[in-house]
N, C-alpha and C positions, 0 to 999 in steps of 0.2 A: 263149338256148340253153345256155350253160355253167352257168347257175345254176338251170335248170328243176327239177332234182332237189331243190334247197333250197326253192324256192318251193312245190313239192308238199308238203313237210313243213309249211310255214307254213299252207297251205290246209287240211291235214288237222287242224290243231291251232289254230284261230283264237283260242280263248279261253285257251290255255295261256300261261304267262309265258315270254317270250322273253328279256327283258333287264331287269335292275333297275338304274336309274340315279338317283342322288341319293335312294335309298331308295324310289323309286316304280317299280312294276312296269309294263312295257309288254308287251302281248300279241303273239302271232304275227300276229294279224289287223292290229294297228297297224303292225307291222314290214313286213308285206306291202304295205299301203297306202303306207307311206313309201318303199319301194323303187320302186313304180309311179310315185309323184309325182316322185321324183328321176330316174327314166328319162325322164319328160316334160320335166323341167328340162334334161337333157342335150340332148334334141332341140330344145327351144325356144331354148336358148343356142347352138345350131348348133356343138356341140363335136364335132369329127370323130372317127369311130371310129379307134382306134389311137393317139390322142393320149397323150402322156406327161404324167401328172398327179401333181404333188407334193401329197400329202394330209396336212395337218398337223392331228392330232387325238389324242384319247384315246378309249377305248371309250365309246360313247353310242349312243342309238337312231339319230341322224343319221349318225354315223360308220360304224356297221355297215351301215346301209341304203345309204349312198353307196358304200361299199366294194363291195357286191354290184352296185349299179347300174353302176358303172364296169367291173366284170368283164363284165357282160352287154353293155356297149358296146364290148368288146374293147379297152379302154384299157390302158396300162401304168401301174400304180400304183407310186408311190414314197412309201410312208407315212413320216411323220416325227412325232416327239413332242417335248415340251418338253425331254427329256433331251439332245437334240442342238441346242438352240436356238442355242448359241454358234457352231455350224458350219452353221446352216441355209442360208445363202446359198451356201456351198461345196457342200453336198450337192445343192442344187437345180441348181447349175451342172454338177456331175458327171453328174447324171441327165439333163441336157438337157431339163429340164421345160419343157413348152410352156404349161401351165396350173398355177397354184398355188391350191389350195383350203384355206382355214382354217375349222375348225369351232370356235367359241368356247365359253366356259363355259356359255352359255345354249342351246347346240346350234343356233346359227345359222351359215349358210354365208356365206363371203365368197370370191368367185371372181375371180381376176385372170389375164388373158391375158398371157403373157410373150412378148417379142420373140425367140423362139427357134424354130428348125425342127429337131427331133430327127432326126439323120441317121445315127446309129451303125448299122453293119451288122446288129447283133443286133436292133435295132428294125425294120429293113427285113424281116428274116426273119419276125418275129412278124406284121407287117402282111400279108406275102404269104400266110401261113397263116391269117390271120383269127383269131388267138388273142390273148387278154389276156395281159399280162405283169406281173411283180412285180420291183421293184428293192429289194434289201436291202443296207444298209450295214454294214460292220464297224464296231466301236466307234471306230476311228481315233484312239485316245488318243495314239499316236505316229505321225508321218508322215501320208501321205495315206490316208484310208480307202478300202477296196476296195468297189466297187459290184457286187454279184452280180445278174445278171438271169435270171429264171426265165420259162419258158413256163408260164403258170398252169394250162393244161389238164391236164398230168400231175399237178400238185400236187392238183388237185381229185378225181382218180380214186378215191383211197382213201376219200373221204368219201361216196361213193355207196353203200357197204356200211353199212347201219345197225347200230349197236351199242348202247351203254348210254345211256339218257336220264338225265342227271345235272345237278344244280344246281352250278355251277362258278364259282369266283372268277376274274376276269380279272386275275391278278397280273402275268404276263409282259406286256411292253409291246406296244402297237399296231403298232410298227415292228419287232418281233422275230419271227423265224420261229415261236418257241414261242407267242407271243401270238396270232398269226394262226391257228396250228394249233388252239389252244384255242377260239377263236371259231367256226371252221368245224366243229369236232367237235361243239360244243354245238348249233349250229343244225341240223346235218345229222341229229341224233338227237332234235330236239324238246325239248332241255333248256333250262336257264335260265342265262344269263350274268350273274353278279352283279358289277357294276363297283365299283371301289374307288379313288376319287380320292386317298384317304389310304392310301399303302402303308407304313404303320407297323405294327408288330406288333398294337397295339391296334386300329388302323383295320381291318386285315384280319380279325382274329379277331372283332371286333364285328360285321362284315358277315356272317361265317360263322354266327354265332349268330343274328342277327336274321333272316336270310333262308334259314335251314335249308340251308346249303351242304353238299354231300356230297363234293366234290372240290376240293382245294387244290393247284394246280400252283405250284411255287416253286423256290427255290435253296437250297443248303446254307448259304450266308451268311445268308439270311433266317431259316432254321430256327434257326440259332444265335442270332440276335437275339430270336426268340420265347422261347428258353430263358433268355437273359440277362434279358429284361424280365419273365419270368414272367406274360406277358399271358394265357397259357392258364388261369391260375387265376381270371381275372376274368370268364370267359364260359362259358355252357353250350354245349359243343361236342359234345354227344351225337349231333348230326346228321352229323358228319364221318365219312366212310367210308374215304376214300383221300387220302393226301398223296403227290404225286409231286415229285421233285427232279431237277434237271439243270443244264446250262450250265457247270458247273465240278466238280472232284473233291470228293467228300464225305469229311470226316474221320470215321474210324471211331468216335471218341469222341462226336462230335456225333450220328451215327446211333444209337448205343447209347442216348443220353439221350432222343432224340426217341421211340424205341420205348418207353422207360420212361414218358414223359409221356403218350403216346398208345397205351396197350396194346391198345385195341380198333380201332385204325385201321391199315389196310394202308399201308405206306410203300414206295413203288416208285421205282426209278431210271428215268429216261428219257434218251434220247440223240438229238441232232440237230445239224445244221450248216446255216448259211445257204446253203451251196453245194449241199446234197443233200436237204434236208428233214428231217423227223422220222421216225426208224426206229421200228418196233414193238419193244417191249422187255418182258422178263419177268425180274424179280428172283428170285434163288434163294429168298429169304425176306425179310421186312420188315427184319430186322436184318443182312442180308448185303449186302456191296458187290459180290458176284458177280452178273452180269446177262447174259442172252442177248439179243442184238439182231439185227435183220435183218427178216425177213418178206417178204411178196410185194413185188416191185419193187426189192428191195435184195439185194446180195451183199456179204459181208465177208470179209476175210482179214487175217492179221497177218504183217507182213514185218519181220524184225529187231526184234521187240517193239513195232512201231508199227501201229496200225489203219489199214487201207485200206478204202474203201467205193466200191461201184459202184451207181448208182441210176438207175432209169428217170425219176425226178423230179429228176435233177441239173440244175443251172443250165445255161443256154446259154453263159455265160461272164461275165467281168468287163467292165465298161465301160472300166476304166482300169488294167488289169493283165493279164499273160499268163495263159492258162488253167492251172489247177493239175492238170488231168487228164492221165493218160498216154494214149498213142495208142489203147489199147483201153478207155479210159473209167474207169480206177481213179483215185481221189483219195487221196493220202497225207494223212490227217487231222491228223498231228502229235501224235496222242494215244498215249502209251505205255500198254501194257496187259500184264497177265499173262493166261495162258490155262489153263483147266482144262476140257478136253472142249469142250462147247458154250458154256461160260460164260467171260466175260472180267471182269477187274477193272481199272478205270482207275487208273493211277498218277499221271498228270499230263501237262501239255503238254510236249512234247519241248523247247520253247524255254524252259521254266521249270526244267528239271532242273539241279541244281547239281553241278558236277564238281569234287570235292575230291581232288586228287592221283590222278585216274583213277577214283575211286569215285563212283558216281551217288547223289545224294540227291534224293528226291522231297519237295517242300515239304509236301504234305498229310500225309505220314507223321509228320513232325516236329511239324506243327501239331496233329495228333491227340493226341500225347503232352502237349504244353504245355497244350492245352485241358482236360486232366484235372486240372490244378492248381486248387485251390480258389479261389485269388485271381484267376485269369485269366478275363476276360470274352471276349477275342478275341485272336487271334494270327495274324500273317501272316509267313510265312517266305520269304526270297529270298536270292539269291546276290550276292556282291560279289567283284570281281576281287582276286586276291592274287598277288604276284610269284613266290612259291615254289610254292604248291600249285594255282595256277590260279584257284580260287575258295574262298571260305569261306562257311559258313552264317551267316546273320543273321536276326534276328526283331524285328518290332515288336509290342509287347504292349500291350493295353488292360486295365487292372486294374479289378476290381470296386470297390475302395476304395483310397485313397491308402496307399502303403507306402514306407519308405525305399528308395531306388533301389539302393544298393549291396548291401544285405542281400537284396533280392528277386532281383537278378541272380545272386548266389551261390546262392540257393535254386533258381532255375530251372536253372542249369547242373548242380547236383547231382542234381536230379530227372531231368533228361534223361540224365545219365551212367548212372543206374541202369536206364534203359529203352531206351537207344539205343546203337548202335555209336559209338565215340569220334568218328569223322569226321562223324557226323550231329549232334553236339551244337553248338548255336549258339555262335559265337565272339563275335559282337557282339549285344547286346541293347539295344533302344531301348524306352522306355516312352512310349506315346502317349496323349493325352487323347481321341482320336477313334476312331471305328470306321472301318475301312479298306476301304470298299466304294464302288462307284460307283452311279449312278442305276439300273443294272440289277441291283443287289444281287449283284455278283460281287466277289471279293477283288481289290484293287489291289496288285500287287507293285511293288517298287522300279523294276524295269526298265520297267514300264508307266506309271510316274508321269509 
């Protein structure tokens, strides 16, 4: 019932390429048959409707088909990927998963029934309504991760309106709201989802070139890695029409260089949260950080410089934390923004703002300046407590080539003093040999480490 509109797209386009996996294309006819086969498996295995299913996979024909079959079976999906392998058992326990399904590298399923009866009130609500659900975990890098539960029916509504048919890279992960949004957008419009088991700059751009990808959804951190590696020089990317970025603030200097490297590609900002879904967005221009967000089903407002969102597709609640919504349904996102008419510009997470003697410093602004230095490949700015001024600005820098540390630190501070207010200039500078991002290609700041 819930996926009929998707299956209609599959039936209309049986010979069209639905998904590319391990460089092999699988048609919509194949995917339709796979969904039907897995629906039969769910019935044959006597898996109750409304079961909570932990689904450990990456994008593949079986993973996509099982995702849809479980939706149709009104199950609650808790997708997991290898990025959370160390906390797998913890996540399964928080989700109260009753069944664990693993899809291996050869696209084979392993089903294990767990000795658990999911009884959380949110699950009871979904079962009473006969709706499928979705459990999404925060990264949980510090403390217990939060488990957001969605009624999947409202999340599916926007995909019933057909839009552009595009060949798209599955860069954002299978257990991420952005990755799920990408998959459903592609399938609802009869496009092609190109999977990338190797999420390196070369791996992604090679797939773009080989499979004529038109849309690359990614993150600012990954775009910086593309620039550093110069992988864009090694592949024919004439097929690429649009690059979208989100999940973290974009550095202005990085955006400028991306537009220079890809002058014929639209570069657009996106915005979404696990708690409310993905909002529609419209960048002022490719080289602008100003963006308009919202659209049907979403309301936005800015309170004391912080973005608040109200959404029809908002989660039902957390499994393991109090609700973040106000009595009238607004969520404080914690994202600080500037406002110019209908447009906003993201400055950074409120939790990451560095308070230097009462003055606010946004890490992305300082990073943008430092990334303009010729010798700098990557830079991550963070705050450190200080007994007199409250906090000081610190930065970890990855260099393009080895340099004497003392001379470079002096050069960096001089460079920043010429371009930033004094309180924004880093006091401490660390030189790192590593790139500072996690498996989701987002910057890892000291307080998140």
